[in-house]
C-alpha atoms as a printed R data frame, in Angstrom:
    type eleno elety resid chain resno       x       y      z
1   ATOM     1    CA   UNK     A     1 -21.899 -56.654 10.844
2   ATOM     2    CA   UNK     A     2 -24.528 -57.900  8.190
3   ATOM     3    CA   UNK     A     3 -27.222 -56.329  7.313
4   ATOM     4    CA   UNK     A     4 -30.152 -57.378  5.188
5   ATOM     5    CA   UNK     A     5 -30.568 -55.081  2.666
6   ATOM     6    CA   UNK     A     6 -33.924 -53.516  3.985
7   ATOM     7    CA   UNK     A     7 -31.835 -52.080  7.124
8   ATOM     8    CA   UNK     A     8 -29.070 -51.001  5.612
9   ATOM     9    CA   UNK     A     9 -30.767 -48.439  3.804
10  ATOM    10    CA   UNK     A    10 -32.500 -47.745  7.010
11  ATOM    11    CA   UNK     A    11 -29.216 -47.275  8.762
12  ATOM    12    CA   UNK     A    12 -30.961 -50.142 11.924
13  ATOM    13    CA   UNK     A    13 -28.417 -50.326 14.324
14  ATOM    14    CA   UNK     A    14 -27.844 -54.470 14.871
15  ATOM    15    CA   UNK     A    15 -26.761 -55.835 18.192
16  ATOM    16    CA   UNK     A    16 -23.668 -57.681 18.226
17  ATOM    17    CA   UNK     A    17 -23.253 -60.285 19.999
18  ATOM    18    CA   UNK     A    18 -20.807 -61.413 22.629
19  ATOM    19    CA   UNK     A    19 -16.943 -62.095 20.299
20  ATOM    20    CA   UNK     A    20 -15.222 -65.406 21.874
21  ATOM    21    CA   UNK     A    21 -11.787 -65.337 20.549
22  ATOM    22    CA   UNK     A    22 -10.285 -67.943 19.282
23  ATOM    23    CA   UNK     A    23  -6.899 -68.152 20.075
24  ATOM    24    CA   UNK     A    24  -4.224 -67.330 17.596
25  ATOM    25    CA   UNK     A    25  -2.473 -70.190 15.556
26  ATOM    26    CA   UNK     A    26   1.247 -70.955 15.800
27  ATOM    27    CA   UNK     A    27   2.028 -73.831 12.902
28  ATOM    28    CA   UNK     A    28   2.718 -73.678  9.745
29  ATOM    29    CA   UNK     A    29   0.095 -72.770  7.176
30  ATOM    30    CA   UNK     A    30  -0.691 -74.389  4.066
31  ATOM    31    CA   UNK     A    31   1.458 -73.414  0.739
32  ATOM    32    CA   UNK     A    32  -1.811 -73.595 -1.331
33  ATOM    33    CA   UNK     A    33  -4.890 -71.982 -1.386
34  ATOM    34    CA   UNK     A    34  -7.669 -73.305  0.313
35  ATOM    35    CA   UNK     A    35 -10.275 -72.737 -2.618
36  ATOM    36    CA   UNK     A    36  -8.171 -73.005 -5.528
37  ATOM    37    CA   UNK     A    37  -5.558 -75.186 -4.297
38  ATOM    38    CA   UNK     A    38  -3.211 -73.303 -5.661
39  ATOM    39    CA   UNK     A    39   0.224 -71.970 -4.587
40  ATOM    40    CA   UNK     A    40   1.276 -68.176 -5.360
41  ATOM    41    CA   UNK     A    41   0.773 -64.833 -2.837
42  ATOM    42    CA   UNK     A    42  -1.087 -66.239 -0.113
43  ATOM    43    CA   UNK     A    43  -2.797 -64.262  2.981
44  ATOM    44    CA   UNK     A    44  -2.719 -66.573  6.006
45  ATOM    45    CA   UNK     A    45  -5.301 -66.927  8.246
46  ATOM    46    CA   UNK     A    46  -4.370 -65.752 12.176
47  ATOM    47    CA   UNK     A    47  -6.011 -67.808 13.747
48  ATOM    48    CA   UNK     A    48  -5.864 -71.683 11.576
49  ATOM    49    CA   UNK     A    49  -3.369 -73.523  9.104
50  ATOM    50    CA   UNK     A    50  -5.386 -72.121  6.071
51  ATOM    51    CA   UNK     A    51  -4.499 -69.966  2.963
52  ATOM    52    CA   UNK     A    52  -5.966 -67.776  0.209
53  ATOM    53    CA   UNK     A    53  -5.615 -65.735 -2.569
54  ATOM    54    CA   UNK     A    54  -7.210 -62.391 -2.053
55  ATOM    55    CA   UNK     A    55  -9.211 -63.238 -4.416
56  ATOM    56    CA   UNK     A    56 -10.259 -66.205 -3.688
57  ATOM    57    CA   UNK     A    57 -11.405 -65.623  0.108
58  ATOM    58    CA   UNK     A    58 -15.470 -65.039  0.299
59  ATOM    59    CA   UNK     A    59 -15.652 -62.361 -0.365
60  ATOM    60    CA   UNK     A    60 -12.366 -61.723 -2.391
61  ATOM    61    CA   UNK     A    61 -10.546 -59.425 -0.696
62  ATOM    62    CA   UNK     A    62  -9.322 -56.141 -2.268
63  ATOM    63    CA   UNK     A    63  -6.290 -55.729 -0.105
64  ATOM    64    CA   UNK     A    64  -4.552 -57.293  2.911
65  ATOM    65    CA   UNK     A    65  -6.033 -56.544  6.044
66  ATOM    66    CA   UNK     A    66  -4.297 -54.425  8.606
67  ATOM    67    CA   UNK     A    67  -3.523 -56.246 12.222
68  ATOM    68    CA   UNK     A    68  -4.869 -59.799 12.894
69  ATOM    69    CA   UNK     A    69  -6.783 -61.453 10.109
70  ATOM    70    CA   UNK     A    70  -9.632 -64.364 10.588
71  ATOM    71    CA   UNK     A    71 -10.221 -66.164  7.411
72  ATOM    72    CA   UNK     A    72 -14.036 -66.735  5.549
73  ATOM    73    CA   UNK     A    73 -13.654 -70.340  7.695
74  ATOM    74    CA   UNK     A    74 -13.112 -69.164 10.949
75  ATOM    75    CA   UNK     A    75 -15.517 -65.913 11.095
76  ATOM    76    CA   UNK     A    76 -18.223 -68.607 10.322
77  ATOM    77    CA   UNK     A    77 -17.431 -70.963 13.711
78  ATOM    78    CA   UNK     A    78 -18.826 -67.654 15.809
79  ATOM    79    CA   UNK     A    79 -22.377 -67.101 13.573
80  ATOM    80    CA   UNK     A    80 -25.004 -68.073 16.069
81  ATOM    81    CA   UNK     A    81 -27.918 -67.608 13.736
82  ATOM    82    CA   UNK     A    82 -28.857 -67.344 10.057
83  ATOM    83    CA   UNK     A    83 -27.765 -64.373  7.773
84  ATOM    84    CA   UNK     A    84 -30.824 -62.360  8.320
85  ATOM    85    CA   UNK     A    85 -30.482 -59.216 10.578
86  ATOM    86    CA   UNK     A    86 -33.852 -59.544 13.050
87  ATOM    87    CA   UNK     A    87 -34.581 -55.854 12.783
88  ATOM    88    CA   UNK     A    88 -36.804 -55.358 10.086
89  ATOM    89    CA   UNK     A    89 -40.503 -56.265  8.445
90  ATOM    90    CA   UNK     A    90 -38.733 -59.098  6.100
91  ATOM    91    CA   UNK     A    91 -37.113 -60.977  8.996
92  ATOM    92    CA   UNK     A    92 -39.563 -60.650 11.650
93  ATOM    93    CA   UNK     A    93 -41.866 -62.775  9.140
94  ATOM    94    CA   UNK     A    94 -43.838 -65.496 10.120
95  ATOM    95    CA   UNK     A    95 -42.171 -67.331  7.396
96  ATOM    96    CA   UNK     A    96 -39.160 -65.771  7.116
97  ATOM    97    CA   UNK     A    97 -37.469 -69.574  8.481
98  ATOM    98    CA   UNK     A    98 -36.839 -68.359 12.329
99  ATOM    99    CA   UNK     A    99 -33.868 -67.559 12.399
100 ATOM   100    CA   UNK     A   100 -33.802 -65.102 15.732
């Protein structure tokens, strides 16, 4: 779960929103990286056809994840609000962008 730097320092707990599962992908994965369009050693998303080099994924991956893995594009489909946790003064200001 992403938290703003202020809350991360305070170790504020952020409520996890209900996660709806996207069905597992059953087709063929891309032969080229979704980001750089080159082949090579790629990690394949378990939920779509996209494939990535570890270093091309955002954020970059340092190792192959265990179990089912969701790429940056599939994970982004689940976001329901902007990247502010809503738990600190910085996020609750009137000029914060009304993220919550």
